[in-house]
C-alpha positions as CSV (number, residue, x, y, z in Angstrom):
1,X,49.3,18.4,63.2
2,X,50.7,16.2,60.4
3,X,54.0,17.6,59.2
4,X,53.7,15.5,56.0
5,X,50.8,17.7,54.8
6,X,51.3,21.4,54.1
7,X,49.2,23.5,56.5
8,X,47.1,26.5,55.7
9,X,47.0,28.3,59.0
10,X,43.9,30.5,58.3
11,X,42.0,27.4,57.1
12,X,43.1,25.4,60.2
13,X,42.0,28.2,62.5
14,X,38.6,28.4,60.8
15,X,38.0,24.6,60.9
16,X,35.0,23.3,62.8
17,X,35.8,20.9,65.6
18,X,34.0,17.6,65.3
19,X,31.2,17.1,67.9
20,X,31.5,13.3,67.7
21,X,34.0,10.8,66.4
22,X,33.4,7.1,66.1
23,X,37.0,5.9,66.5
24,X,39.6,4.4,64.2
25,X,38.6,2.0,61.5
26,X,34.9,2.2,62.0
27,X,34.7,4.0,58.6
28,X,31.6,6.1,59.2
29,X,30.6,6.7,55.6
30,X,27.2,8.2,55.9
31,X,25.5,10.4,58.4
32,X,21.8,11.4,58.4
33,X,20.3,14.1,60.7
34,X,17.0,13.2,62.2
35,X,16.1,14.1,65.8
36,X,19.7,13.1,66.5
37,X,22.1,11.5,64.1
38,X,22.2,8.1,62.4
39,X,25.6,6.9,61.4
40,X,26.4,4.0,59.1
41,X,29.7,2.3,60.0
42,X,31.0,0.5,57.0
43,X,33.7,-1.1,59.0
44,X,37.4,-2.0,58.7
45,X,38.8,-4.9,56.7
46,X,42.4,-4.6,57.9
47,X,42.2,-5.4,61.6
48,X,42.5,-8.7,63.4
49,X,39.2,-7.9,65.2
50,X,36.8,-6.1,63.0
51,X,35.1,-2.9,64.1
52,X,32.1,-0.9,62.8
53,X,29.7,-2.9,60.6
54,X,26.5,-1.4,62.1
55,X,24.1,1.5,62.1
56,X,24.2,3.6,65.2
57,X,22.3,6.6,66.6
58,X,23.9,9.4,68.5
59,X,21.6,11.9,70.2
60,X,22.6,15.6,69.8
61,X,21.5,18.7,71.6
62,X,22.6,22.2,70.6
63,X,25.0,20.7,68.0
64,X,26.8,18.5,70.6
65,X,26.4,14.8,71.4
66,X,24.5,14.1,74.6
67,X,25.8,10.5,75.0
68,X,27.5,7.7,73.2
69,X,26.3,5.7,70.2
70,X,23.3,3.3,70.4
71,X,23.1,0.4,68.0
72,X,20.1,0.6,65.7
73,X,21.1,-2.2,63.3
74,X,23.8,-4.7,64.0
75,X,24.6,-8.4,63.8
76,X,26.7,-8.2,60.7
77,X,29.8,-9.7,62.4
78,X,30.3,-13.4,62.9
79,X,30.8,-14.4,66.6
80,X,34.5,-14.6,66.1
81,X,34.4,-10.9,64.8
82,X,36.7,-11.9,61.9
83,X,34.0,-12.3,59.2
84,X,31.3,-9.8,58.2
85,X,27.9,-10.8,56.8
86,X,27.4,-7.2,55.5
87,X,28.8,-3.7,55.4
88,X,26.6,-0.6,55.9
89,X,27.3,1.9,53.2
90,X,24.8,4.7,52.9
91,X,22.0,6.0,55.2
92,X,19.1,8.2,54.3
93,X,15.6,9.0,55.6
94,X,12.7,7.3,54.0
95,X,9.9,9.3,52.2
96,X,7.8,9.1,55.4
97,X,10.5,11.2,57.2
98,X,10.8,8.6,60.0
99,X,12.3,5.4,58.7
100,X,15.9,5.0,57.8
101,X,17.1,3.3,54.6
102,X,20.5,1.7,54.6
103,X,22.5,0.1,51.7
104,X,24.7,-2.9,52.2
105,X,27.6,-3.3,49.7
106,X,28.4,-6.9,50.7
107,X,25.0,-8.5,51.2
108,X,23.6,-6.6,48.1
109,X,20.6,-5.6,50.2
110,X,18.7,-2.4,51.1
111,X,17.4,-2.3,54.6
112,X,14.5,-0.2,55.9
113,X,14.6,0.5,59.7
114,X,11.5,1.7,61.5
115,X,10.5,2.2,65.1
116,X,8.0,0.0,66.9
117,X,6.7,3.0,69.0
118,X,4.2,5.4,67.7
119,X,4.6,9.2,67.6
């Protein structure tokens, strides 16, 4: 509990506990549900070693994660992890209901991610 913020006890008691957290400074700005959950991690700018800067997938079953995150789209950090080539911003499903569309607010690019497997 943060004593700096006034607490509303009934609201706190009714709050839904998160099923998954991505850790500090990953800045998960967009989540899209699709046979699991795709999460765009915008990333931190104020760390000596950057974190986030990728699109991950977390499998869920009965509203709870069944494992850790799996990278779907990465490679936006330089090898020294101090410079980013892009920052994932938004994630949504494509009109085909299978592909993911991702916006990058540094590279000024929209990405379309599809699976190589059929079905």
